[in-house]
C-alpha positions as CSV (number, residue, x, y, z in Angstrom):
1,M,-21.4,-86.8,24.6
2,R,-22.9,-89.0,27.3
3,R,-21.5,-92.6,27.7
4,R,-24.8,-94.1,26.7
5,D,-25.1,-91.9,23.6
6,F,-21.5,-92.9,22.7
7,L,-22.3,-96.6,23.0
8,I,-25.4,-96.2,20.8
9,A,-23.4,-94.3,18.2
10,G,-20.7,-97.0,18.3
11,A,-23.2,-99.8,17.9
12,V,-24.9,-98.2,14.9
13,L,-21.5,-97.6,13.2
14,G,-20.4,-101.1,14.0
15,A,-23.6,-102.6,12.6
16,A,-23.1,-100.6,9.5
17,G,-19.7,-102.2,9.0
18,L,-17.6,-99.1,9.7
19,G,-15.2,-101.1,11.9
20,L,-15.2,-99.7,15.4
21,G,-12.9,-101.9,17.5
22,G,-15.3,-101.8,20.4
23,C,-18.0,-103.5,18.4
24,S,-15.8,-106.4,17.2
25,S,-18.2,-109.0,18.9
26,Y,-21.0,-108.1,16.5
27,G,-21.7,-111.1,14.3
28,G,-18.8,-113.0,15.9
29,S,-18.8,-116.2,17.9
30,A,-20.2,-116.7,21.4
31,Q,-16.9,-116.7,23.2
32,E,-16.6,-117.1,26.9
33,S,-15.8,-114.1,29.1
34,A,-14.3,-113.8,32.5
35,G,-16.3,-114.9,35.5
36,G,-17.5,-118.3,36.7
37,E,-15.5,-121.5,37.4
38,A,-14.0,-123.0,34.3
39,G,-14.9,-126.6,33.8
40,R,-18.4,-126.2,35.3
41,H,-21.6,-126.2,33.2
42,W,-24.5,-125.1,35.4
43,G,-28.0,-126.1,34.3
44,F,-31.5,-127.0,35.4
45,V,-33.7,-130.1,35.2
46,V,-37.4,-129.4,35.4
47,D,-40.1,-132.0,36.2
48,V,-42.7,-131.0,33.7
49,E,-45.6,-133.0,35.2
50,A,-45.1,-131.5,38.7
51,F,-46.5,-128.2,37.3
52,R,-50.1,-129.1,36.6
53,E,-51.6,-125.8,37.8
54,K,-50.5,-122.1,37.6
55,A,-50.3,-122.0,41.4
56,D,-47.5,-124.6,41.3
57,L,-45.3,-122.0,39.6
58,D,-46.5,-118.8,41.3
59,A,-44.4,-119.1,44.4
60,I,-41.3,-119.8,42.3
61,C,-41.9,-116.8,40.1
62,E,-42.5,-114.6,43.1
63,A,-39.2,-115.7,44.8
64,C,-37.3,-114.9,41.6
65,H,-39.0,-111.7,40.7
66,S,-39.1,-110.1,44.1
67,A,-35.4,-110.8,44.8
68,H,-34.3,-109.4,41.4
69,N,-36.6,-106.3,41.3
70,V,-38.6,-107.5,38.3
71,P,-41.4,-105.0,37.8
72,R,-45.0,-106.3,37.7
73,I,-46.5,-104.8,34.5
74,D,-49.9,-106.1,33.4
75,N,-49.6,-105.0,29.7
76,P,-48.5,-108.1,27.8
77,K,-46.7,-105.9,25.3
78,E,-44.5,-104.4,28.0
79,E,-44.3,-107.1,30.7
80,I,-41.0,-108.1,32.2
81,K,-40.4,-111.7,33.0
82,W,-37.5,-113.8,34.1
83,I,-39.4,-117.1,34.7
84,W,-43.0,-117.8,33.7
85,G,-45.3,-120.6,32.7
86,E,-46.4,-121.7,29.2
87,P,-48.7,-124.6,28.1
88,F,-46.8,-127.7,27.1
89,E,-48.1,-127.6,23.5
90,E,-46.6,-124.1,23.1
91,T,-43.4,-124.8,24.8
92,F,-42.8,-128.1,23.0
93,A,-44.9,-127.8,19.8
94,E,-42.8,-130.5,18.1
95,Y,-43.9,-133.1,20.8
96,A,-47.5,-132.0,21.2
97,N,-50.2,-134.2,19.7
98,E,-53.9,-135.0,20.1
99,H,-53.2,-138.1,22.2
100,M,-51.1,-136.3,24.8
101,G,-51.9,-137.3,28.4
102,E,-53.8,-135.0,30.7
103,S,-50.8,-134.4,33.0
104,L,-48.9,-132.9,30.0
105,R,-51.8,-131.1,28.4
106,D,-52.6,-129.3,31.7
107,A,-49.0,-128.5,32.7
108,S,-47.9,-124.9,33.0
109,V,-44.2,-125.4,32.0
110,P,-41.7,-123.1,33.7
111,V,-39.6,-121.3,31.0
112,M,-36.7,-119.0,31.3
113,C,-33.4,-118.1,29.7
114,N,-31.8,-121.4,28.5
115,H,-28.2,-120.2,29.1
116,C,-27.3,-121.8,25.8
117,E,-23.9,-123.3,25.0
118,E,-24.0,-121.4,21.7
119,P,-26.1,-118.3,22.7
120,P,-27.2,-116.3,19.6
121,C,-27.8,-113.3,21.9
122,V,-24.1,-113.0,22.7
123,R,-23.1,-113.1,19.0
124,V,-25.3,-110.2,18.0
125,C,-24.8,-107.9,21.0
126,P,-22.8,-104.9,19.6
127,T,-21.6,-103.6,23.0
128,R,-20.8,-106.9,24.8
129,A,-23.5,-106.2,27.3
130,T,-24.4,-109.9,27.0
131,F,-21.7,-112.4,27.6
132,K,-21.1,-116.1,28.5
133,R,-19.2,-116.9,31.6
134,A,-16.7,-119.8,31.8
135,D,-19.3,-121.8,33.7
136,G,-21.9,-121.5,31.0
137,I,-24.1,-118.8,32.5
138,V,-25.2,-116.2,30.0
139,E,-25.1,-112.9,32.0
140,M,-25.6,-109.2,31.3
141,D,-23.9,-105.9,32.1
142,Y,-26.8,-103.6,32.4
143,H,-24.5,-100.5,32.2
144,R,-23.4,-101.5,28.7
145,C,-26.9,-102.3,27.3
146,I,-28.1,-99.7,24.9
147,G,-31.6,-101.2,24.3
148,C,-31.0,-102.0,20.6
149,R,-33.0,-105.2,21.0
150,F,-30.7,-107.3,18.7
151,C,-30.5,-109.9,21.5
152,M,-34.3,-110.0,21.7
153,A,-34.6,-110.7,18.0
154,A,-31.9,-113.3,18.1
155,C,-33.3,-115.3,21.1
156,P,-35.5,-118.1,19.9
157,Y,-37.0,-118.6,23.4
158,G,-38.5,-115.1,24.0
159,A,-36.4,-114.9,27.2
160,R,-35.6,-111.2,27.1
161,S,-37.6,-108.2,28.0
162,L,-37.2,-104.5,27.3
163,N,-38.0,-101.9,29.9
164,F,-40.2,-99.5,27.9
165,S,-40.9,-97.6,31.1
166,D,-39.0,-96.9,34.3
167,P,-39.3,-100.2,36.2
168,V,-39.2,-98.4,39.6
169,D,-42.8,-97.2,39.0
170,Y,-43.9,-100.9,39.0
171,L,-42.1,-102.1,42.0
172,E,-44.0,-102.4,45.3
173,T,-40.8,-103.0,47.2
174,V,-37.1,-102.7,46.2
175,N,-34.4,-105.2,47.1
176,S,-31.4,-102.9,47.8
177,E,-29.0,-105.8,47.3
178,Y,-29.8,-106.2,43.6
179,P,-29.5,-103.4,41.0
180,V,-32.7,-101.9,39.6
181,R,-32.7,-101.5,35.8
182,T,-33.5,-98.3,34.0
183,R,-35.8,-97.5,31.1
184,G,-34.4,-98.7,27.7
185,V,-32.5,-101.6,29.2
186,I,-33.0,-105.3,28.4
187,E,-33.1,-107.8,31.2
188,K,-33.5,-111.6,31.7
189,C,-32.8,-114.5,34.0
190,M,-29.2,-114.6,35.2
191,M,-29.4,-118.0,36.8
192,C,-28.8,-116.3,40.1
193,A,-25.1,-116.0,39.2
194,D,-24.5,-113.9,42.3
195,R,-25.8,-116.6,44.5
196,I,-23.9,-119.4,42.7
197,D,-20.7,-117.5,43.2
198,K,-21.4,-117.6,47.0
199,G,-22.1,-121.3,46.9
200,L,-25.9,-120.9,47.0
201,M,-28.6,-122.4,44.8
202,P,-30.6,-120.3,42.3
203,L,-33.9,-119.1,44.0
204,C,-36.2,-120.9,41.6
205,A,-34.6,-124.3,42.5
206,E,-34.5,-123.4,46.2
207,A,-38.2,-122.5,46.2
208,S,-39.4,-125.5,44.0
209,N,-39.3,-128.2,46.6
210,G,-37.3,-130.5,44.2
211,T,-39.4,-129.9,41.0
212,I,-36.5,-127.8,39.6
213,L,-33.1,-129.3,40.0
214,F,-29.9,-127.3,39.7
215,G,-26.3,-128.5,39.3
216,D,-23.2,-129.1,37.2
217,L,-24.1,-130.9,34.0
218,N,-20.4,-131.8,33.5
219,D,-20.3,-133.7,36.8
220,P,-21.7,-137.2,36.3
221,D,-22.4,-137.5,40.0
222,S,-24.4,-134.3,40.3
223,E,-28.1,-134.4,41.0
224,V,-29.0,-133.1,37.5
225,S,-26.8,-135.6,35.8
226,R,-28.3,-138.5,37.7
227,A,-31.8,-137.3,37.0
228,L,-31.1,-137.1,33.3
229,E,-29.5,-140.5,33.3
230,E,-32.6,-142.0,34.9
231,S,-35.3,-140.2,32.9
232,F,-36.4,-139.1,29.5
233,A,-35.8,-135.4,29.0
234,V,-36.2,-132.9,26.2
235,R,-34.9,-129.4,25.6
236,R,-36.6,-126.4,23.9
237,R,-35.8,-126.1,20.2
238,A,-32.6,-128.0,20.6
239,S,-32.5,-128.6,16.8
240,L,-31.5,-125.0,16.3
241,G,-28.0,-125.9,17.7
242,T,-28.1,-123.4,20.6
243,G,-27.4,-126.1,23.2
244,P,-29.9,-125.2,25.9
245,S,-28.8,-125.8,29.5
246,V,-32.4,-126.3,30.7
247,Y,-33.7,-129.9,30.5
248,Y,-37.4,-131.0,31.0
249,I,-38.2,-134.4,32.3
250,V,-41.3,-136.1,30.8
251,K,-42.2,-139.0,33.0
252,G,-42.9,-142.2,31.1
253,G,-41.3,-140.8,28.0
254,E,-38.5,-143.5,28.2
255,Q,-41.2,-146.1,27.4
256,R,-42.9,-144.0,24.7
257,A,-39.7,-142.8,23.0
């Protein structure tokens, strides 16, 4: 039996409650795994009103997707995306209203994996292909992913995509320094964990010219912490208790709140 077939069989049996030890994470808590620096909590702070047009986000998406071999698929049912733009009223439906200012109404809000403090995707993954590092980054082991899509169903942010086809067929160029996924594998934003481990910034923050800040949310002197202290910020569906690590600054909100 091939390793992938074995993992699929194990996941099915585990989900059925037949007690395979390798599937003990199914339905469990989102415990932290090895990797990352303990005590850190990496996160993003996004200036919403800086993204008034789609073009403001295009360069950032291109930097991320080209470096991580994200295939460009036009079919919206099969598209793969790590970072993309959505209208404010769809991203933050609970805050949208008919009196919303033009700068918010026209904003193309950058959205991505929220690297939650309590990630539901980690709890439901039957093979531990998805795990949370000690520094808060929710990462994936592509070799363990069986494409069951439990994580896609559990994620309330739509941050995960399934490769219905071979992604190589949709890549104009391939970055040999980053693994290319295969058909049947889920993928998502990894917060550039490989770059962070080398002391570098995530590509989206580096390409944003200051409109996406990155740093340690546990450090009160970090750039992200200072920005949050000085501004009114919201998180996507925070009421669900997932604890998103991506904050969105809404200028002027401190006067309106």
